[in-house]
TISE-914494 format. One line per field, with one value per residue (C-alpha): x, y, z; residue number from 1. Coordinates in steps of 0.2 Angstrom, whole numbers, plus 5000, padded with zeros to 4 digits. Layout:
N
x = c(X;...)
y = c(Y;...)
z = c(Z;...)
i = c(NUM;...)
! end
This chain:
268
x = c(3796;3800;3785;3781;3784;3799;3806;3802;3811;3827;3829;3824;3839;3851;3866;3863;3879;3886;3867;3866;3881;3889;3876;3885;3903;3903;3900;3911;3898;3880;3883;3892;3877;3866;3872;3881;3866;3849;3850;3851;3836;3825;3829;3815;3802;3812;3811;3792;3780;3777;3786;3785;3799;3794;3806;3816;3829;3841;3838;3852;3841;3830;3847;3847;3829;3826;3831;3821;3802;3793;3786;3794;3785;3796;3789;3798;3791;3802;3800;3819;3821;3807;3817;3834;3825;3817;3832;3842;3831;3822;3829;3820;3802;3795;3800;3788;3793;3780;3779;3770;3762;3772;3758;3749;3754;3745;3741;3745;3731;3721;3730;3743;3759;3769;3785;3785;3802;3809;3826;3835;3822;3806;3819;3813;3795;3783;3771;3756;3764;3770;3752;3747;3757;3754;3735;3741;3752;3736;3727;3740;3748;3743;3737;3755;3764;3775;3783;3801;3802;3816;3810;3813;3812;3816;3799;3801;3820;3812;3800;3813;3830;3846;3861;3870;3854;3855;3845;3862;3854;3836;3826;3808;3803;3786;3789;3794;3793;3778;3768;3772;3767;3751;3748;3749;3736;3724;3725;3721;3738;3751;3770;3779;3796;3805;3823;3830;3846;3859;3864;3880;3877;3875;3856;3844;3835;3830;3819;3817;3797;3791;3772;3762;3744;3733;3735;3750;3765;3776;3763;3767;3767;3778;3797;3804;3823;3837;3854;3865;3879;3872;3885;3898;3892;3895;3914;3915;3909;3919;3936;3931;3926;3943;3953;3945;3933;3915;3918;3919;3901;3892;3878;3881;3872;3858;3853;3848;3847;3851;3835;3825;3828;3822;3808;3802;3806;3797;3781;3780)
y = c(5180;5175;5175;5165;5181;5184;5166;5169;5186;5178;5163;5168;5181;5169;5164;5146;5144;5129;5123;5122;5112;5124;5119;5101;5108;5102;5084;5085;5086;5081;5063;5060;5070;5060;5042;5046;5057;5057;5038;5029;5040;5037;5021;5009;5022;5019;5012;5017;5019;5038;5052;5070;5082;5100;5113;5104;5121;5115;5098;5093;5081;5075;5069;5054;5052;5050;5031;5028;5031;5026;5044;5058;5074;5089;5105;5123;5140;5150;5149;5148;5133;5125;5129;5122;5106;5104;5106;5094;5079;5082;5064;5057;5054;5049;5066;5081;5098;5110;5126;5128;5143;5140;5129;5117;5101;5106;5092;5076;5065;5061;5047;5044;5047;5035;5045;5065;5071;5087;5094;5109;5119;5120;5126;5144;5141;5148;5136;5142;5136;5120;5117;5120;5108;5094;5097;5093;5077;5072;5073;5065;5051;5035;5022;5016;5031;5042;5060;5065;5083;5095;5110;5124;5120;5138;5144;5130;5140;5157;5153;5151;5157;5149;5160;5167;5159;5166;5163;5161;5152;5161;5149;5152;5158;5152;5134;5120;5101;5103;5114;5101;5088;5097;5100;5082;5077;5090;5085;5067;5060;5053;5060;5045;5051;5067;5071;5088;5091;5105;5114;5124;5129;5122;5123;5112;5123;5110;5095;5079;5074;5057;5059;5046;5040;5031;5013;5012;5001;5018;5021;5022;5032;5048;5047;5063;5062;5076;5074;5088;5080;5079;5091;5078;5067;5082;5083;5064;5061;5078;5070;5054;5062;5073;5058;5045;5059;5057;5041;5031;5038;5026;5013;4995;4983;4979;4998;5013;5015;4995;4989;5003;4995;4977;4984;4991;4975;4965;4974;4973)
z = c(5211;5192;5180;5166;5154;5164;5161;5144;5140;5151;5140;5124;5126;5134;5126;5121;5111;5123;5122;5142;5142;5155;5169;5168;5171;5189;5182;5169;5154;5153;5149;5165;5174;5166;5167;5184;5194;5183;5177;5193;5198;5183;5177;5183;5173;5156;5144;5140;5127;5127;5136;5138;5143;5151;5148;5136;5131;5118;5120;5132;5142;5128;5118;5131;5131;5112;5114;5128;5120;5106;5107;5114;5116;5121;5126;5129;5133;5119;5101;5100;5110;5099;5085;5092;5096;5080;5070;5082;5082;5065;5060;5074;5067;5084;5093;5092;5099;5104;5112;5129;5136;5152;5162;5149;5139;5123;5110;5121;5124;5139;5149;5135;5143;5153;5159;5162;5165;5169;5176;5179;5172;5184;5197;5189;5190;5206;5214;5203;5187;5196;5202;5184;5177;5190;5184;5165;5172;5181;5163;5153;5164;5161;5175;5177;5172;5184;5182;5189;5192;5198;5207;5220;5237;5241;5250;5263;5267;5266;5280;5291;5284;5288;5294;5278;5266;5249;5234;5223;5209;5205;5212;5213;5231;5231;5228;5241;5242;5253;5241;5226;5236;5241;5223;5218;5231;5226;5206;5212;5210;5224;5228;5233;5235;5236;5237;5244;5238;5239;5223;5222;5240;5257;5257;5252;5239;5226;5225;5214;5217;5210;5205;5201;5201;5214;5213;5201;5204;5210;5223;5242;5256;5254;5258;5258;5261;5263;5254;5257;5250;5231;5224;5230;5215;5204;5211;5210;5193;5187;5194;5183;5167;5169;5170;5158;5148;5145;5134;5153;5155;5143;5146;5146;5132;5146;5149;5139;5122;5120;5130;5123;5104;5112;5121;5103;5095;5108;5105;5086)
i = c(1;2;3;4;5;6;7;8;9;10;11;12;13;14;15;16;17;18;19;20;21;22;23;24;25;26;27;28;29;30;31;32;33;34;35;36;37;38;39;40;41;42;43;44;45;46;47;48;49;50;51;52;53;54;55;56;57;58;59;60;61;62;63;64;65;66;67;68;69;70;71;72;73;74;75;76;77;78;79;80;81;82;83;84;85;86;87;88;89;90;91;92;93;94;95;96;97;98;99;100;101;102;103;104;105;106;107;108;109;110;111;112;113;114;115;116;117;118;119;120;121;122;123;124;125;126;127;128;129;130;131;132;133;134;135;136;137;138;139;140;141;142;143;144;145;146;147;148;149;150;151;152;153;154;155;156;157;158;159;160;161;162;163;164;165;166;167;168;169;170;171;172;173;174;175;176;177;178;179;180;181;182;183;184;185;186;187;188;189;190;191;192;193;194;195;196;197;198;199;200;201;202;203;204;205;206;207;208;209;210;211;212;213;214;215;216;217;218;219;220;221;222;223;224;225;226;227;228;229;230;231;232;233;234;235;236;237;238;239;240;241;242;243;244;245;246;247;248;249;250;251;252;253;254;255;256;257;258;259;260;261;262;263;264;265;266;267;268)
! end
């Protein structure tokens, strides 16, 4: 099990010269991973007025979120990541980067956030950390807001280990789809959807959870689906990227930055 301090030490000493791009190699790069795998899952929630990214690292996904919110709050556990993102997004006045203690969102107003996002980071967070963040999400989420959280499902696998199971990617061993859904309910939120996926292995080690407030447009009975073919997305987009380059993975004029700009102009 990885503690907050262990995560802080590990990611403070990590070699960030590639900015985390090494984790998107299977997709052919972060751009193809964003537009191919992430955007289809989160596009209903964007653009928005105010967004938060938890565990932003060196801004690999923040780069795509910048044009999707009028206000973007980035949080990370390490001062190195905070410094890197502060420099990277220095020209974006609507972006604020702060350090977190690994379980809270300091300085974010109650009910102020429309979209909370975390991907490829909280998979290393144990359940007590996830519970703390879910409680914070319950505090900061606007009435119609939603959160998209990528976390571990290894606790479920360890309960009845499948043949040959290995925790190959340092996933948290106390977190699971069920545990996060229960944490949401305990915090007065609703877990509307969960996609259990494989990640570089045959087992469903990871979960994408959608959390919202009761009464929001995103509320519905929990749908929990298993997707053992998730890494096939990486293979497919990786092939396309090798053929056409990441230039082939850009938004059309009606999506992403173009729509975000229209959204802001419309409200002025």
